[in-house]
N, C-alpha and C positions, 0 to 999 in steps of 0.2 A: 525693348531697345528704345533709346530716346530718338525723337524724330530727327534731330540734327546729326545723328550717326555717331555721336561721340562714344557711346557704349555700344559696341558691335564686336564681332568676330569672337576671339577666345574669351575675353572678359565677360561677354554676354553669355556664352555657354557655360563658363565656370559659375556666374551668378545663378544661372537656373539650376546647376547640379547642386549647388549649396542650398538653394531654396527648397529643392526636393528634400534634401536631407533635413532641413528644419520642419518641414511640413509632415514628415514621416515619423519624427521623434515623438516619444511618449512624454518625456519632460526634459527640461533644459536648464543647465547652469549658465548663467551670463556672468563672466568675469570681465571687469572693465577697470579703467584707469581713474584716477581721482581728480584729474584736471577738467576744464570745461569740455574739451574735446571727448574725454573718456566719459564724463557724466552725461553729455548729450547723446553719445553713442548707446549708453546704457538705457537712456529714455526711449530711443528709437527701437532698440531690440525688445525691451519689455513691452512697449505698446504694440508692436507687431505681434508678439506672443500672446499678450492679452487677446487680441482681436482673433488669433487662431484658436483660442481657448486652451492654450498649452500651459500645464503647470510648469512654473519656473521660479528661481530665486536669482537675485542680483548680488553679486559680491564684488566689493571695490578693493583694488590693490594699488599701493604706491608704485610697485615694480614688481616684476617676475622674479621671485626668489626660489630657492631650493624648496621651500616649504609650499609656495604657491604651486610649483610643478608637481609636488608630490599629491596635493590636494586635487588638482585637476586630473592627474592620472588615475587617482583612486576614487573619484566622485562617483556616486551611485546613478546620477542622471544618465539618460540615453546620450544626450548631446551636450557638448561644451561649446558655447559661443563666446569667444574670446574678442573683445573689442578694444581697439586703440593700444593694444598690447599683444605680445605673443609671437610676432614675426622674428625677433631675434633669438627665440628659444625653441624653434620649431623642432630641432633634432632631440629636445628633452621630452617631447610629448610622446608616450608610449601606447596610446590607446586608440581605438576606433572613435569615430563620432566626434571630430573636433573641427569646428569652423572658426577661422581667424579673420577678422575684418579690421586691418591694422594699415599703418602708412609709414612705419619705421623701416629702417633698412633690414632686410631678411638675413637670417642666420645662414652664413656661407656653407657651414658644415653640412646643413640639411640639404642644401642645393647640390653640393657635391655628391651627396649619397644617393640622389636620385637621378634617372635619366633625364627627367623633366621636373621642374618645380611643381607641377600640378598634376603629376601622375600617381601620387601616393594616395591610395584610396582612403586611408583613415584620416586625412586632413584636407579639408577645403580651404586653401589659403588665398585670400583676396586682398591684394596689396598693389598699390600703383607701380611699384618698382618691378613686379613681375609682368607688367604690360607696357614698359618703356616709358613711364611717367614718373614725375618727381612727387614724393611724399611730403615735401616741404612747402609747396605752394600750389600744386595742381590738384590735389584732393587730400583730405584728412581722414582721420579714423572714423569720424561721424559720417562723413561723406561715403566711405565704403560700407559702412553699416547701413546707411540709408539705401544705397544701390541694391543691398541685399534685401531689405525690407520692401522695396519696390518690385523687386522680382518675386518675392514671396505673395504679395498681392498688390496690384497697381492702385489700389485704394489707398495705400500707404503714402501716396504723393503728398498727403497733408502733413507729413513728418519731414518734409524737405527743409523747413525752416530750421529745424534743430540742427540739421547738417550744416547750415549756414552759420548758425551760432558757434558750432564746433570749430569750423574753419576760421572765423574771426577770432575765437578764443585762442587758437593756435597760431594767430598772427600771420595767417596765409594771405590775408589781403595786404600786407605791408610791402611786398615785393614792388607792386605797381600801383599801390594805393587803391586797388580794386580786386575783386576775385576774378581769376582767369581759368581757362581750361575746363576740366570736369566740374571744378568748383562753380563756375559760371553757368554751366548747364543746370546744375542743381539749384543755384540761385533762380535761374529763369524758371524752373518747376515751382519754386515756392512763390514767386510773383504771379505765375499763372493760376496757382491755386488760390490767389487773394490773400495769402499770409504774410507777405512782405512787400515792401515799397522801397525802391532805390533812389537815393538823392545824392547830391554832392554838397560838401560843406567841410569845414575844418574838422579833422579827425581825432580831436582830443576827446578824452573821457569826460562824461558829466554834462553833456549838452542840455540835458532836461532837468538836472536837479542842483548843479553846482551854481552858487552866486557867480555873477559875471567876473568879479576879481579873481576868484579862486579858480574858475575854469581856465583862465589864461596863466594865472601864477603857477599852477600845478601842472600846466601842459609843458612837458619837456621831451616829447618824443615826436618830432625834433623840438629843441628849444628855439625860442624867438627873442632875439636880443632886446633888452629893456622890458620884457614881459615875464619871460619863465623866471620863477623863484624871486620876482620883484612885485610885491603887492602895491607898493606906491606907484610903481611904473605903470601897472595895469590901470589903477583908479585914474591916473593922469591921462592915459590912452583914451579911456572912455569918455572922460571929461573933454578932451579935445575934439571929439567927434560929436559932442552934444548928446550923448547917450546916458540918460539917468540910470543909476545903479539900483534904485529903489522904485517901487510903484505900489501905490495903495498900502503902504506901510510894510511891504515885503520886499525881499531881495529878488531882483529880476535875473533870469537865467538866459544863456545863449539861445535856448529853444524858443524863449518868450520874446526875442527881439522882433520888431517889424522887419519886413523884407528889406526895406531901405536902410534900416539900422544895421542889419547883418551884413549888406553889401558894402557899406562904408567901412565896417570894422574889418571885413575880409580884405578890402583894398588897403587899409592901413597896416595890416600884418603882412601882406604881400610885398609892400614897399621895404619892409625890414630884412627880408631874407633872399638869399640866392635861388637860382632856378632849381638846384638839386634838393634844397631844403623844402622849397615850396611844393615840389613833387611828393614829398613825403607828408607834408603837413596837410595838404588839400586833396580831397578825392572822394571817393564814393563812401556813402554811409547807408546803413541798412536799418529800416524800421520794421519792427514785427507788428503788423496792423492788428492782429487778434490781442495784442496787449497795449493797445493805443491808449487806454484809461489808466495804465500803470507805469508811471515814469521810470521806476527802477528796471522795468523789463522790456520796454518797447524798443529800445536801441539795442541792436544785436551785440554790441561792445558791452553794454551795462548788463545784458542778460549772461553773457559769457563770464563777466566779472563776479556775478552773483554766483554762479556755478563754480567758479574757481575758489571763491571765498569759502564755500561750503566744503569742498573736497579737501582743501589744504589746511582746514581746521577741524578735521575729523567729523564732519557732518554731511558726507556726500548723500546720505539718503534724503536730506532736505532738498538738495539740487535735483535728485531723481524725481522728487514729488513735483517740483516746478515744472519739469520737462513733461511730465504727465498731466499737467494742467491743473494741478492742485494749488490754487492760489492762497489757501490756508497756510502754506508753507512760506509765504512771502515775508512775513514778520521775522520768521527765524533766519531767513535768508539775509534780510537787511541787517540783522545783528551781526551775522558772520561777515558781511560786507564791511561793516563799520569796524569790526575787530581787525579785518584784513588791512584796511587803510592805515589803522594805528600802527599795526606792526610793521607794515612797509615804511611808514614814515620814520619810526623809531629805528628801524634797521639802517636806513640811509643815514640817519643822524649819527648812529654808532659807528658806522664805516667812516663818515667824514670826520667826526670829532677826534677820532683815534688814528686818523690818517693810515688806515688799514690797506688802502689800494696801492699796490707796489708794482714796479716794472721790471721785467727782464729784457733781454734783447728782443725776443720774438713772442713773448706773452706779457700780459698783465694779470695780476691775481689779488684776491683778499681772502683771508681766513677769519670768518666770523664766529668760529668757535661754536659755543652754545648760546649765543645771543640772538641768532637768527634761525627761524624754523628751517629744517632741511627741505621742507615742502615748498618754501617760497623763495630760497636763496637764488634760485634761477631767475625769478622775476626781478629780484634786486639787481642782480648782475645785468640783466637787460636794460633796466632803467638807467643804471650807472653808464653803460655803454652808450646810450642815446642822450645823456644829459649835458654832454660838453665836458664833464669831469674826467672822462676816461678817453683814452685814444682809440679812434675807430679804425686805426690802421693796425691794431693788435687784437687778437682774440683776448677775451676775458674769462678767467677761471675763478670760480667762487667755491670755497669749502665751508662746510657746516657739519657739526656733530649730528650723528644719526643714531638710531637704536643699534644698527648693525655695523657701525664703523663710522667713516667720514663720507658724507655726500659731496660730490664735486659736480658743479654745473658749469657748462661752457657755452658761451655765446660769441657770435661774431657778426661783423657787418657784412652785407651781401657782397660788397666789393672784394673781400678776401676770398669768398668761396669762388668768385668769378676767376680769381688768380691761382686756384687749385686747392684751397683749404677744405679739408673734409674733417670736421670735428668729430663725426661719428667714428671714423676710422682711429683719429687720434685718442679718443676717450676709451674705445674698445681695447686697443692695443696697449696703451700706457697702464690702464687698470689691470689688465690680464698679466702684465709683467711684474706687478707688485702684489698679486694675489686677490685682486678685485674682479669687477665686471662692469661693463658699460656699453653704450651704444646711443643711438638716436638719429639726428640728421646732420647734414654738412654744416648747417649754420646754427644749430643748436643740439646739444648733446649732454649726456650725464653719465656718471659713473659712481660707484660705491667702492672704496678702498679701505684697507685696514688702517686703523689709527697708528700714527707714527711713521707712516710710509709717504707723507705729503711731499716732503722734498724731493724724494725718489721719483715720485710720480711727476713732479714739476719739471725735473731734469729731462725725463723720457719725454713728456709731453712736448717740451720746447724743442727737442731735437726732431721730433716728427713734424711740428709745425714748420721748422726751418727747412725741412726737406721738401715740403709741399708747396709753399707759397713762393711763386716765381717773382 
């Protein structure tokens, strides 16, 4: 139990029961998601199992499909440890020895089939929704996986930094520009262990490696007038402050500014935005001290981006190696990250150049077809939503071709969820009505639907959104 009492009562008891199940297993199959949260979860679980001396293997899944369910139900291992996945499919698991550490909205069919969500002996289900917490901002999949690793052995507290990486990768710090609730307690564990340092700064990507102009030019979440997508404007901004862009023949970075230079630049940015935008732009940043000498990993956002880049380009194993401290994987991860940036840039250009973003009365959407990978279309949708090019008072739905149909990703601004929007319900319900499946969080969700049913899906989704938003 944490000293601050955040982990207590039923959650503490359930963690200990699941820990006993892991400790007593002969061998384990870890099934985890391909995004930063999922890969960090897999790294935590695999390291904890290594330390127990348990034989195990790690399998990465884009989503839980019928094939994945069959594989889990038929696996030879004693125990299935399913991370950052699984909660939405609890009723499909038909075997003993299943541990789920997830944060997505649970399967309501399984809840109805039990007198209590936690009393089914075959499944140890650890999910914040079961304990009255949000899985969108209070704790992520890696956080729940970390809590279990901590229950298995308190020495695993040195894995807390990976749970922070998972939370940041899942954008759980965006709501208040800082981590809160159970995420906060885990962050404090990482700081106490000497693995992380908390500071305040502009929260754009690339503080340690992007040249100054690119740092502000490509910063669009949120955008700053006269700087975002405006290279000449950024150069003029730094020039007006007397901040040189180069030093010793090399390009300077935001992280390389002196304290006075950074203070002046922050004040200049503050003068260009309103209070709400500033609250999203400036806030906490998290440095991983154990990777201080590695610019691509020492910032939690950059570490999470490296993991995302690996998983979404069919190389999650490289991300897992990074999580387990194998720095020989860094070169491959950097290549994945470079490919990721190029694909995101070309995807945004394709949508803009072809004017694919369209509006209905209650939703906005774009269909990228086969031009954008299904694994990153949600990221692209999120960037557009925060870029000023899309309306923030409408949810955005993004379509992309996938191997098993059409992937749909949905994103919304927090203000819409405060007014009643629940994208998890929208995606799950609308996809089910056209022969697909889906789920996720209120503010971000996804689905897979049959090809050719896109318009019908949009009609249903729009009706659902209109009935929710007050």
